[in-house]
N, C-alpha and C positions, 0 to 999 in steps of 0.2 A: 648380325648387323644391327638389330634393334637395341641389343645391350650396349653396343659400341656408341650409338647415338645418345642413349640415355647417360652413359658415362661422360660423354663430351659436354652435354648441357649441364650436368651436375657439377662439372669441373669449372664452368665459366666464372662463378664468383671467386673461386680460389685463384684462377688465372689472373683476374683483374686485381685481386688483392696482392698477388705476387708481383704484378706489374707496378702497383703503387699509385696512389693519388696524391696530388699536390695541393698547396695552400698559398694564396697570395693575400697580402694585407698591406696597408699603408695609410698615410695621412695626406690630405690635400689642403693646402693653405694658399692664401693670397700672397701677393708680393710683399705685403706689410706683415706677413706672418700670422694673419687671422685665419682660423679654421673656416672652411667653406662647406656649408651644409647643402645637401640636395644635388651634389655634382654626380653625374652619371659616369660610371666606369664600365666600359664594355671591352670585350676582346674583338679584334678586327673581324673575325669570322662571324660574330654575332651570336655565339652559342651561350656565353655567360655574361651577366651584367649585374650590377649592384649600385647602390647609392650611398653617399657619405652621410654619416650621422651628424648630430649637433657639434661634435668635436672634430669634424672633418675626416673621420676614420672610415675605412671601408674594408670589407673582407670578401674573398672569393674562395670557397671551399670545394672539396670533391672535384678537383681539376685533374683530368688525365695528364700524365707527364708529357712534356713537349715544349715547343716554342710558342710564345704568345706575343701579340702586339696589343698593349693596353691603350685605349683612347679615352680621354675625358671629354665630356660635353657639359657645358655650363653656359647659361645665359649671361652675357656680359664679360666672359673670360675667353681668352684664346684657347683653341683646342691644343691639347698636348698628347704626345705619343711616347711610349717607352717599350722597348723590347726586353723580354725576360725569358729565360729557359728554366724549366723545372725538370730535374733529372732524379734518378734514383739516389745519387750522392747528395743532391741539394733539392729536396722536394718542396721546400718552403722558401719564400722570398718576401722581402719587404720593399715595396716600391712607393716612394713618396713623390708628390708633385707639388710644384709651386707655379700657380697660374697667374698669368699677366692679364690685367684688365684690357678688354678690347671690345668696344661696341661693334666693331666689324665682324665679331664672331657671331652676331645675331643674324638670322636668316634675312635676306633682303625682303622677302615676303614674311611678315611676322607671324610665325606659327608656334612659337614657344612662349610660355608665360613669363612675365616679369617677376623676379623674386625679391627685388628691393621693396622695402616697406616704409618709405619716407615720402615727403611732399615733393622731393626732387626726382626728376627723371633724367638719366644721363644721356639718352640718345633719342633720336626721332627718325622716322621714315618719311614724314610728310614734307620735309624740307628738300630732300634730294631723291626720294624713292629708294634709297639705300640706308642701311643703319649707319647713321653718322652722329658723332658727338655734337651736341648742341653748340659747343664752342666753335665748331668748324663750319657751321652753316652761315653764309653771309646774308642772313635775313632774320628778323626777330621771330622767335617761336616761343609761345607761352604754353605751359603744360600744367594741367590740374590732374593729379594722380587720384587713384581710388581711395588712398589713405586720407587725403584732404576732403574728398567728397563724403567719406564715411564720418569723419570728425565733425563736418558741418551738417550732416544728415541731409545732403542734397539729393533728392529723389528724382528730380527732373533737370533737364539741361539748363532751363532758365535760372535755376538756383546755383549753377556752376559759374556763370559769367562774372559774378561779383569778385571772383578771385583772379581776374585777368585784366591787365592794364589796357585801357583804351576800348574795352568792350562793355556796353551797357544794353539794357533792354530797350528796344524800339516800341514794343507793346508787350502785352502779357502772353502773346502767342510765341511760337518758336521763331522769334523775330527780333533781331539784334541790330545794334549800331556798332560797327567796328571801324575805328579811325575815321569816324564821321559819316560813313556810308552805310545805308541799310543793307542788312544781310538776312533776307527772308522773303517768302512768297514767290516773287518772280526774280529776285535779285540775289539769290544765294542757295546753294545746295549744301546739305550736310554730307560729308564723306564718311563712309564706314570702312575702316581699314584701308583707306586710300582710294576707295571706289565710290562713285556717285550713288547716293541712296535716294529714296523718295521722300525723305524727311525735308521739311521746310520748303517744299515746292508745291504749287497748286493748292488743292484743298488740304493737303496734309500739314501745312504750316500752322494750322489752328491748334495743333497739339504738340507740346514739347516732348522729345524722346525721353524715356526712362533711363536712369543711369545704373540700373541693377546689374547689368552685364558688362559695364564699361571698366576697363583697366585705367584709362586716362583719356582726357580730352585735350587735343592739341589745337592751337590756333596759330596758323602761319600768317603773319601780318603782311598786308599788301597783296597785290595780285599774285596768284599762284598759277596763272593760266599757262605758263610754259610747261607745267607738269600736268595740270588737270583740266585745261581747256576753259569751259564756261564758268568763270569764277568772279565773284564780286571783288571790286578793287580794294575794299577795306581789309579783307582777310578771308581765309579758308578755315572752316572748322572741321576737324577730323576726329571722329569717335573711334577709339581703338578698343575692341572688345577683349574680354579676358580670355586668355589661352590656357591650355592645360599645363600643369607642372608635373615634374617627375617625382614629387614627394606627396605623400598623402596629407591633405589638409581639408578640413571640413569646418564649416561655421554656419550657425543659424542665428538670426536676430528676431526679436519680437518687440514691437513699438506701439506706443499709444501717445495721443497728444491732443492738441486743440482741434476744434471743429469736428469732434467725434471721429477722429482719425485713428485707425488701426492699421498696422502694417507688419508684414513678415517677409524676410528674405532668407535665402539659403545659397551657399557657395561650397560645392564639393569638387575636389580635384585629386588626381593621383594616377598611378599606372593601372592598366587593366590586365597586363600580362606580367609574368615573372621576369621576362627579359626587359621590361620597361620600354618596349618599342611601340606600345599602343597606350596613349594617355587620354584621359577624359577630363572634362570640366562640365559641371551642371550648375547653372544659376537660375534661380526662380525668385519671383517677388509678387506680392499681392498687397493691395492697399484699398481701403474703403474710407472715403472722407466726404464730409459735407462741404468742405472748403469754407472760406470766409464769405463767400458770395451766396446770397439767397437763391433758392431754387437751382442749385448747382451741384447736387450730389454726384460723386464719381466713384466707380469701382474700376480698378485696373489690375491686370494679370500679365505677367511675363514668364515664359518658359524658354530657356536658352541652353540646349545641350551642344557640346563641342567635343570633337574627337581629333586627336593628332596621331598620325602614323609615322613613326621613325623607320621608314622602309629600309634604309641603310645609312651609312655614314655620309652618303652623298645625296640622298633623296628624302624629302620630308613632305608630307601631305597634311592638310588641315581642312576640316569641314565643320560648319556650324549652322544650325537651323534655329531661328528665333521666331517666336510667336508672341504677339502682344495684343491684348484685347482691352478695350475701354468702353464702359457703359455709363453714360451720364448726360450732361447738358453741354451745349456749345455756348460758352460765355463770350458774348460779343462786346463786353466792356460796360463801363458805367456811363449812363446818359447824364448829361449836365443840364440842370434846370436853371433857366433864366440867367445863363452865363456865369453862374456862381459855382466855382469848382467844388465848394464844400457844402452845396445846398442840399444834398441828400447823403445818407449814410453810404460808406464805401461798400456795403453789402447790397445796395440797391441794384435791381436788375430788371430787364424787360422779359426775361424768360418766363414761360408759363409752365404749370405743373404737367401739362400734357405734352410738352416738348421732350425730345430725346436726341441723343447723339451717340451712336454706337459705331465704333471703329475697330478695325483689325489690321494689323500689319504682319506680314510674313516675309522672311527673307532667308535665302540660302546663300551662304558665303563659303566658297572653297578656294584653296590656294595651294600652290605647288612650288617647291624650291628644289632644283637639281643642280649639283655642282659637277660639271664635266671634268674640270681640273681645279687646282687651287687658285687659278686666275680667271676662270670662265664659269659663269653660272647662268641658269635660265630660271625665270620666275613667271608664274602665271596666276591670275586671280579671276574669279567669276562671282558676280553678285546678281541674284534674281530677286527683286524687291516688289512686293505687291501691297498696295494700300486700298482698303475697302471701307466705305462709310455708308451709314444709313441715318439720315438727318431729317428731323422735323423741328422747325424753329420759328419763333417770332423775333424779328430783328428790325432795327431802324431802317427807314427809307432815306436816311440822311437829310431829313427836312423837318421843320416845325410847321404846324398849322396855327397861324396867328389871326385867323379870320374872326374869332370871337373876341370883341373888345373887353368883355367882362373877365376874360382869363388873362393871367400874367403872360407877358411875352415869352416866347421860347419855352413854354411849359407843356404844350400838347405836341407830342412827337408822332409823326406819321410812321407807320409800320409796313412791313411786307412779310409775307409768310412763305417759307421755303420748305418743300419736301423734296429731298434729293437722295438718290441712290447712285453711287458712283464707285468705280474701281479703276485704279491706275497701275500701270506696270512700268518699271524701270529696270533695264537689263544692262549689265556691264561685262565686258571682257577685256582684260588687260594682260599683255604679255611683253616681256622685255628681257634682254640679255645684259649682264654686268660683266665687264672685262677690265681686269686690273693688270696693267703692264707698264713698262717703262720704255721711254725713248731717250736714250742718253741720260742726262741728269734729271729728266722730268718723269715723275711717277703719275700715271693716269688711272682714273677710275671712270670708265665710260659706260653710260647707260644708253641703250638703243632699244626703242620699243614702239608699241602702238596700242591705242585704246579704241574700243567700239562701244558706243552707248546708244540705246534705243528707248524711247518713251512713247507709250500710247495708252489710250483709255478703252475701257470695255464699251462696245457699241450698245450694250443693254442698259447702260447708265441712263437715268431719266431724272427730270426735274419738274416739279409743280410749283408755280409761283402765283401768289395772289396779293392784291393791295386793297381790295374791297370785299365786303361781305353783304349778304342780304339780311337785313334786320326785320324781324317780325314783331308787331305790337298787336295786342288784343284789347279792344275797348268794347265791352258788352258782347254783342254778337258780331262785331265788325273786326275782321282780320286785315291788317294793313302791312304790306311789305314795301321796303324801300332799300335802295343801295346806299351804303355808308362806307366811308374809308376806314381802313384798319388804323386805329390810333391808340395811344397810351397817354393818359393824363398823369404827369409826373407828380402832381399835387394830390391826386386821388387814385393811387395805383390799385389795380385789381388783378388778382391771381386766381385763375380758375381753369377747369378742364375745358378747352376750346374744341369746337366742332368744325373742322375744316370743310365739311360737306356744305356748309353755308357760305363758303368763300367763293368768289368769282374767279375762276381760273383764267390766267393770261395765256396766250399762245406761247409755245416753247420759244424762248428768245434765241436770236441768232448767235449771241455770244456763247450759249450753251451748245449749240450745234457746232460752232467753231471748236469748242472744248472737246466734243466727242470725236471730231476729225483731227484732233491735235496729235498727229503721228510724226515724229521726227527721229532722225538718227544723226549721230555725229561721229566722225573718225578723226583721231589725232595721231600724228606721227611725230615722234620727238627724239632728240639726241641731247645728251648732256655729258660734259667732261669735267670731272673734279681733278685738278692738276696740282700736284705738290711740286712747286717750283724750287723751293728750299725747305728745310725742316721748319721754317717759320712762316713762309709765304705760300698761300694757297689761292688758286683761282678756280672759279666755277663759270663755265660757259654752257649755254643751252639754248635750244630753240624748239618750237613746236609749230607744226602746220595743221591748222584746224579746218576740217571740211564738214560744215553743217548743212543739212538738207532735210526738207520735209517730204512726206509721202502722200500728202493729201490730194484727193481727186477733186479739183475745183469745178469740174464739169464744164469748163469753158475752153478746153483744149490748150490752155497755156501751160508752159513748162513750170515745174515746181521751183521754189525759190531756194537758191543755194547761197550760203554766206560763208566765206572763207577768210582766213587771216593767218599771217605769219607772226609768231609771238616769241620774241627774243628775251633772253635773261642773261645777266652777267653779274659777277660778284667777286670779291676778294676778301681774304682774311690774312691778318698779319699778327703773329704772336709777339706782343710786347714783352710778355713774361710767359713762363710755362703755364700759368693759370689765368692769363689775361690776353684776350684777342681784340684787335681792332677789325671792324668789318665795314664794307660798303657794297652797295648793290643797286642794280637797275632791273626792274621787271615790268613786263607789259601785261595788260589785261584786255579781255574781249568777252562780250556777252551778246550772242545772237538773239534776235527777237523771235517771238512766235510769228510764223509766216503770215497769219491773218492781219497782224499789225502793219505789214508792208503791203499785202495784197488788198485789204479792205479797211483802210484807216478811218473811213467815214463811220464805220460801225463803232469806233472808239473815240469819236468826237474830234477827228482831225481831217483836214482836207487834203493833206499830202502824206505820203508814206513816212512812217517812223524809220529812223536809222539805227543800225546796231550800235551798241555802246562800246566804247574803247577807253582805255585808261593806261596810266603808267605810274610807277612809284620810284622815287630816288630815296635811298635810306643809308644812313651811316650810324655807327655807334660802337659801343664796347660791350663785350661779354666776358664774364669772369667767374671763377670758382674759388671760394674762400672757405676758411675754417676747415682745413684738410679736405677741401673739395666737397664739403657737405652742403654748402650754400651756393646757389647759382644766381647770378646777377646780370641784368641787362639794362643798358642805357642807350636809347635810340632817338635819332632825329630823322624826320621823314617829310616828304612832300608827295602828295597824290593828286593827280589831275584826271578827272573823268569827263568825257565828252558824250553828248547825246543822252544825258540822264533821263530815264523815263520816270514820270511822277504821276501818281494817281491823284486826281483832283478832288476825289470824294463825291463828285457829282455823277449822275447816271443819265444815260441816253433814254429816250422814250422807250426803247426796247429793253432797258434795264442793264445795259452793259456799262462798265466803268468808263469814265471819260479820262483820258490821259493828256498830259502835256509833256513836252520834251525840252529840257534845258540844254543849251549849247555847250556850257562848260561849268564845272564845279571844281573847287580846289580845297584840299585839306592839308594843313601843315601842323606838325606837332612834335612833342617830346614825350617819351615814355620811360618810366623807371620801374623796375620789377626785381623783387627778391623772393626766392623760393628755396626752402630747404631747412637746414639745421644750423643754428649758431652754436649750440651745445648738443650732445646726444639726447638730452632730455628737454631741449627747447627748440620747438619747430616754429617756422615763420613763413607766412605768405603776405607780402606787402606790395602794393602797386600804386602808382600815380601816373596820370596822363593829362597833359595839356594839349588841347586840340582846337585849332582855329580853322573854321570852315567858312566858305563863302561861295555863293552862287554868283557866277560872273557873267553868264549869258543866259538869262532866263526867258522862257517862253511867255511867262507872265511878268509884265514890267514891274509889278510891285514886289516881285521876289528878288530882283537884282540887288546885290549887296547883302542879302540876308544870309544868316548862317544856314547850314543844311538842317533839315527837319530832324528833331530828336537827337541832335548832336551836341552834347554838353561841352563847354569849353574846358571845364575841370572835372575830373572824376578820380576816385581813389578807393582803395580797399585795404583792410588789414585783418589778419587772423594770426594770433600768437598763442601757442599752446605750451604750457610748462608742466612737466611731470616731476613730482617730488621724489628724491632719492633717499632722504633720511628714513631710518627704520620705522619711526613712529608714523610717518605719512606715506610709506611706500605703497605704490599702486594708485595714489591720488593724483589727479591732474586738473588743471584749470586752463580755460581758454577765453580770450576776449577778442573782439573784433568788431567789424562794422564796415559800412561803405558810405561814400559821399558822391553825389551826382549833382552837377550844376544845373541851372535852368536850361530848358530846351524849347525850341520853337515848335509850334504845331505844324503838322504836315500841310494843313489847309487853313486858309483864312476863315474867320468866323463872322457871323452877322451881328451887327450892333443892335442892342435892344431898342434904341430910338429910331431904328430904320436908316441910320447913316451908313457910310461906306464900311465895307468889311475891313477887318484889321487882323494883324498877326498877334495871336495870344501865345503864352508860354506856360509850360509845366514848371511849377516852382522847383527850386533846388531842394535837396533833402539830405539829411544825414541820419542813419539808423545805427543803433548799437546792438551787438549780439554777445552772448556769453554762453559758456558750457562748463559742465562739471563732469569729470571722468573718474571712474574707479575700477581697478582691475585686481582680481584675486584669483590665483590659480588659472583655470581656463575660462572663468566668467569675467565679463566686462559689463559695466553699467555706465551709461552716460545720459545726461539730460541737456538739451539745448534750449535756450530762450532767445528768440529772435525779435527784433524791434522792441528792445527792452523798455524804451520810454514811450511806446505806443504812438509813434509818429503817424499822422495821416498824410500820406504822400502818394505821388503818381510815378510809376516806373516808366511811363510813356503813354503813347496813344496817338490818335490821328487828329481829332477835333472834338467839339462838344458832344458829338453823337457817339463817339467810341473812345472813351478814356480808360486807362488801365491803372487802377489803384493798386498800391502795395498792401500786403496783408497787415492787419493789426498785430499787436503783441501776441505771440503764440509760443507754445512749447512742444517739445517732442522728447519722450523718454524711451530709451532702448535698453533691453537686456539681451546680451549676446553670449553665446557659448561656442568655444572652439574645441575640436576634438580630432 
């Protein structure tokens, strides 16, 4: 018996060889005949898989004879299937594929990486929650891809907006103006992969997110409330993170530049298994810079690992964990001396060497896509976002001390000292079904889903505020102590290590107690139908019901405050040509207020409760793709009306809380033009222009009636054009030129006249800056150097008033050496 078993096992290799093994090969190309690299070819059973090479070719060897169903997977191309039988008579076969472009082939929850390498993005999920061609979304969407961010060496989100029509900086924080309306602090959230993050809300808005792990930045213009709920009427900013690719790609960069800046980034991606069913991506970035502002050194670190599981041809999972840490100073802006915008250098600051600002953000983002059938899929996403800060700072009290007649007016600034430890949590859960069916001649793509969002703060958060200190003087043997205000002489600035133990602590203010108790949750239930009426005519109908409520225990036995709203959306597209669409849309907006603004308005300077903000947008225009669909163009006309706009007056209550006013109505009307993509394969372009006329129609402050909205320029525009030489002598060399223009903008608050007269509205001057770059690529190495603000313009990107101005950086450069392998 033992000899028989031994003979059997020794015979297995010969039996297999006798049975024979098969071989499959082929080529995969696009509809235009171009080879497609990185396309995954798998058999339906999931036992064998491979990827196409640079010539679009693939090979599968050592296959047992039998029947196979080959499936292709490719981002941006429709799935294809072919049946093939390998037999003893025909053990080898050649199976070629021609794939059709299809943005609908992308998962509705984006879990696979984008393989295009241009300034143009063909699809978006932010406009409809499904992968939809930008041409077919009846609302303006602007996209900045990682390629454009890399070419401009844009390391933070604030450096990205210059490439988007109608978007400018409101201040130097993560704080923008979109179509005339502020988008930051309490008036805008940054979305991460379509989910609400903690960026640009509460304390976190003082730091702009890093772009190290971003695939692209999308701006949905106008209210996106029908999809995302609490959204600013000007627009929604969605940050799409880099997802794994099924091809091995690795790149590292090393940079040095002005302001003693050093920087390193890494981007690794590829399959983790032979079957290519587990993919990874790892992004990392580190920067140390002094910045152009005095006493404002910053070190930042980001680590961002991502894994994608291709569970089957029907189920895909994605998970990413991102950690960011920053150690530096909180720059509160430039103080203006004696109402002279250029009275001090743009590096001038109130920060002291003993100040510090240490922040950490952590977020886990997981997503699932499961296809029940070819017409029904389920999508779910979860985002758990934490923001932590440790702050010690000297900052303006938003007032001058003009009591000394020997000192120039508005040159002694009153200060306050903050020591704050805080942590905030934002949690999201989103789930929806996508159903694609036809009813008669109408083709429907229906989205039905719900979101749940919860925000709260750590109860161990604490704050120490001071506005006075105890000053000690020694005269001989006599020691005298007296209480003096914290102040800063703009003519005789002093920078030293301060001792907060001499400061007189104020009681914990009520507004900080409100912040600690700021617990709210909101649930949105929504439905949307994209209808193909004819091959040229499409309709979009949608609505969302938002249920916002807080969980705060007010201690008075009263019910918590609920704010609800029905938010409709409607739009149409009509194909005038195969590459040119007309579109028109209506969208509603809604922003619930913090419950304490309604419950305790007196704490924030108002005698009656504030009202939730509402808005709507009407928009129409054209979208087109030109130069073999390599260049995307948008021309749009819009009107936005916002009611109950909340405005920070810049003043403080005796308790230290901000004083707000509320305008009854504000209106924005404008025109936007945008071009993004390639005119030639070696000529890339991003160009934009926006005309935006804004007006406050029903102001709480009479002097504001008829004024334009704060920090809303009437004209703005940007340009970036890159040309790469193809002649043999200059091959690998590229040049880029660009810049941006922003018209003058009104201050957020009135400023005091030097002669003691009535306050008046001041304006940030218009500005135009020029940028340039040089590129050189040889083999796997690439080198480029960027020079920004080429002519060293002294300008202001925005700000609030004379206490908090936001200057732009002087002329600066950044040189980068990169290697890909």
